[in-house]
C-alpha positions as CSV (number, residue, x, y, z in Angstrom):
1,M,0.0,0.0,0.0
2,A,1.0,3.6,-0.6
3,G,0.6,6.3,1.9
4,Y,-0.9,9.8,2.0
5,L,1.4,12.3,3.6
6,S,0.5,15.5,5.4
7,F,1.7,17.4,8.4
8,W,0.0,18.9,11.5
9,T,-0.5,22.6,11.5
10,E,1.0,22.7,15.0
11,G,4.8,23.1,15.3
12,P,7.2,25.9,15.5
13,Q,6.2,29.3,14.1
14,F,8.6,31.2,11.9
15,D,8.6,34.2,9.6
16,W,10.8,34.6,6.6
17,Q,13.4,37.3,7.2
18,D,14.5,38.0,3.6
19,K,11.4,37.6,1.4
20,S,7.6,37.4,1.8
21,G,7.4,33.7,1.3
22,S,3.9,34.1,-0.2
23,Q,2.8,33.1,-3.7
24,F,0.5,36.1,-3.8
25,D,3.2,38.7,-3.4
26,K,3.8,40.0,-6.9
27,E,7.3,41.2,-6.2
28,T,8.5,37.9,-4.7
29,Q,6.1,35.4,-6.2
30,L,7.1,31.9,-5.3
31,P,7.9,29.3,-8.0
32,F,5.8,26.7,-6.2
33,F,3.3,26.3,-3.3
34,L,3.7,24.1,-0.2
35,W,4.6,20.6,-1.5
36,A,2.2,20.6,-4.5
37,P,4.3,18.8,-7.1
38,S,5.3,20.6,-10.3
39,P,8.3,20.6,-12.7
40,K,11.8,21.2,-11.3
41,V,12.6,24.9,-10.6
42,T,15.5,26.4,-12.5
43,D,15.2,29.9,-10.9
44,S,15.1,29.8,-7.2
45,S,16.0,33.5,-6.7
46,N,12.6,34.3,-5.2
47,L,12.8,31.6,-2.5
48,P,13.5,32.9,1.0
49,T,16.6,31.6,2.7
50,V,16.4,32.8,6.3
51,A,13.6,32.3,8.8
52,I,13.2,33.7,12.3
53,Q,11.3,31.8,15.0
54,K,8.4,33.6,16.7
55,D,8.0,31.1,19.6
56,K,10.1,28.7,21.5
57,V,8.5,25.4,20.2
58,R,11.0,22.7,19.4
59,L,11.9,22.0,15.8
60,V,10.1,19.1,14.1
61,D,10.7,17.2,10.8
62,A,8.1,18.9,8.7
63,F,6.2,22.1,9.0
64,R,4.9,25.1,7.1
65,I,6.4,28.6,6.9
66,M,3.8,30.7,5.2
67,D,3.4,29.2,1.7
68,L,6.3,26.8,1.8
69,S,7.0,23.3,3.3
70,V,10.2,23.0,5.4
71,V,11.7,19.6,6.2
72,S,14.6,18.3,8.2
73,A,17.7,16.5,7.0
74,R,16.2,13.3,8.3
75,F,13.2,13.8,6.0
76,K,15.4,14.6,3.0
77,A,17.6,11.6,3.6
78,I,14.6,9.2,3.4
79,I,13.3,10.8,0.1
80,E,16.8,10.8,-1.4
81,E,17.3,7.1,-0.5
82,F,14.3,6.1,-2.6
83,E,14.3,8.7,-5.3
84,A,17.7,10.3,-5.5
85,D,18.0,13.6,-7.4
86,V,14.4,13.5,-8.4
87,H,12.9,16.1,-6.0
88,Q,14.3,19.4,-4.9
89,F,15.5,20.6,-1.5
90,F,16.6,24.2,-1.1
91,P,18.7,24.9,2.1
92,V,17.3,27.4,4.6
93,E,18.8,28.9,7.8
94,L,16.5,28.7,10.8
95,R,17.2,31.1,13.6
96,R,15.8,31.2,17.1
97,K,13.7,34.1,18.4
98,D,16.9,35.8,19.7
99,G,18.5,35.6,16.3
100,T,21.0,32.7,17.0
101,P,21.0,30.1,14.2
102,Y,20.1,26.5,14.7
103,E,22.8,24.0,13.9
104,D,20.2,21.6,12.3
105,S,20.0,21.5,8.5
106,Y,16.6,22.3,7.1
107,F,15.3,22.6,3.5
108,I,12.3,23.9,1.5
109,F,10.9,20.7,-0.1
110,H,9.7,20.7,-3.6
111,P,8.4,17.4,-5.0
112,T,8.5,17.2,-8.8
113,R,6.4,14.2,-9.8
114,T,2.7,14.3,-10.4
115,V,0.2,12.0,-12.2
116,P,-3.6,11.8,-12.4
117,C,-4.0,8.7,-10.2
118,V,-6.7,9.2,-7.5
119,L,-9.7,7.1,-8.3
120,L,-12.3,9.6,-7.2
121,S,-15.1,7.3,-8.1
122,K,-13.8,4.9,-5.4
123,S,-12.5,7.4,-2.9
124,G,-14.4,8.9,0.0
125,I,-15.4,12.3,-1.3
126,S,-16.6,14.6,1.4
127,E,-17.5,17.5,-1.0
128,I,-16.7,19.1,-4.3
129,V,-15.5,22.7,-4.0
130,R,-15.6,25.1,-7.0
131,V,-13.4,28.1,-7.6
132,A,-15.3,31.2,-6.7
133,V,-13.6,34.0,-8.6
134,G,-11.4,34.7,-11.6
135,P,-11.2,33.0,-15.0
136,R,-11.4,29.5,-13.4
137,T,-14.7,30.2,-11.7
138,G,-16.5,26.9,-11.4
139,L,-13.4,24.7,-11.6
140,P,-14.1,21.7,-9.4
141,H,-11.7,20.4,-6.7
142,H,-12.5,17.4,-4.6
143,H,-12.2,17.0,-0.8
144,V,-11.3,13.4,0.0
145,H,-11.3,12.1,3.6
146,A,-7.7,11.6,4.6
147,G,-8.1,7.8,5.2
148,E,-10.2,7.1,2.2
149,Y,-8.0,7.6,-0.8
150,V,-8.0,5.0,-3.5
151,I,-5.4,5.3,-6.2
152,S,-4.6,3.6,-9.5
153,R,-1.4,1.4,-9.4
154,P,-1.0,1.5,-13.2
155,A,-1.2,5.3,-13.2
156,F,1.6,6.0,-10.7
157,G,3.8,3.1,-11.8
158,E,7.2,3.2,-10.3
159,R,7.0,6.6,-8.7
160,K,7.9,6.7,-5.0
161,V,6.8,10.3,-4.2
162,F,4.0,11.9,-6.2
163,G,1.0,14.1,-6.3
164,S,-2.3,13.9,-8.0
165,L,-4.8,16.3,-9.6
166,F,-8.2,17.7,-9.0
167,L,-7.9,17.6,-5.2
168,Q,-8.5,20.4,-2.8
169,G,-5.3,21.0,-0.9
170,N,-1.9,19.5,-1.6
171,A,-2.1,15.8,-1.5
172,L,1.2,14.0,-1.5
173,F,1.6,10.3,-1.8
174,V,4.6,8.1,-0.9
175,S,5.4,4.4,-1.4
176,D,4.7,2.0,1.4
177,A,8.5,1.6,1.8
178,I,8.9,5.3,2.4
179,M,6.0,5.4,4.8
180,A,7.4,2.5,6.8
181,R,10.8,4.2,6.9
182,M,9.3,7.5,8.2
183,Q,7.4,5.6,10.8
184,A,10.5,3.6,11.9
185,K,12.6,6.8,12.1
186,R,9.7,8.4,14.1
187,L,9.7,11.6,12.0
188,T,7.8,14.2,13.9
189,N,4.7,16.4,13.0
190,L,3.8,14.1,10.0
191,K,0.4,12.6,9.4
192,L,0.6,9.3,7.5
193,Y,-2.5,7.5,6.3
194,P,-2.6,4.2,4.3
195,V,-3.9,4.5,0.8
196,K,-5.7,1.7,-1.0
197,E,-4.3,0.7,-4.4
198,L,-6.2,-0.9,-7.3
199,D,-5.0,-2.5,-10.5
200,E,-7.4,-0.2,-12.4
201,P,-6.5,2.4,-15.0
202,W,-7.3,6.1,-14.4
203,V,-9.8,7.5,-16.9
204,L,-10.5,11.2,-17.0
205,E,-14.2,10.9,-18.0
206,K,-14.9,8.4,-15.3
207,E,-12.9,9.9,-12.5
208,A,-13.5,13.6,-13.1
209,P,-16.7,14.1,-15.1
210,E,-17.3,17.5,-13.4
211,L,-14.0,18.7,-14.7
212,V,-14.8,17.4,-18.2
213,E,-18.0,19.3,-18.2
214,F,-16.4,22.4,-16.9
215,L,-13.7,22.4,-19.6
216,K,-16.3,22.0,-22.3
217,D,-17.8,25.3,-21.2
218,K,-14.5,27.0,-20.8
219,P,-12.7,26.6,-24.2
220,E,-10.5,29.7,-23.4
221,I,-8.7,27.8,-20.6
222,A,-9.2,24.2,-21.7
223,A,-6.1,23.9,-23.9
224,E,-3.9,25.4,-21.2
225,Y,-5.4,23.2,-18.5
226,Y,-4.9,20.0,-20.5
227,E,-1.4,20.9,-21.4
228,K,-0.4,22.1,-17.9
229,Y,-2.3,19.8,-15.5
230,L,-3.1,16.7,-17.4
231,K,0.4,15.7,-18.3
232,T,2.5,13.2,-16.3
233,L,5.8,14.2,-14.6
């Protein structure tokens, strides 16, 4: 079985010192958001590199600083063990509230593999949320209960760390071996849920009919959407 990977919102609180760390800031817009998978970044100049802690909570292995996911060297080592040089880790310096730096190594984590693979027709959908404003008004995203994901084994193939599409939030999946290693190493602040796998192909019309209907009515964005989001990395 694969696993669904997330992290608790609790944990240490930091602010970026050198840049906004927000994808919505036009001057320092980020090349990616949290750990939503996308192609490798070639220009990381807008990524912040120094964060100052706002509280005295102990460091954990995975947490969020504004719009970015920050992970420990232990987390990085496990990912690299199973998929070396596939995903990106950008070093950051974490400093205590008084300004003194932590000795521990931390990184902004950017997974780079994604594939349409969640069998929404078999998963536990809690609701379908639609974009409220902008050119994508009406675009559907699916909320899936954390413990009720079902994914297509033929779709994700040999990938060890990967995301899917059409989901509300930033779902990240890992192989059962990675999930077991994270549990054995007792990585902190992570939520790991088992994911059911089926030997069933992923078919757009069956798994995301709401999206198909939406794109029929939005020809002005359909071509871009199919090219950008319906390709496999």
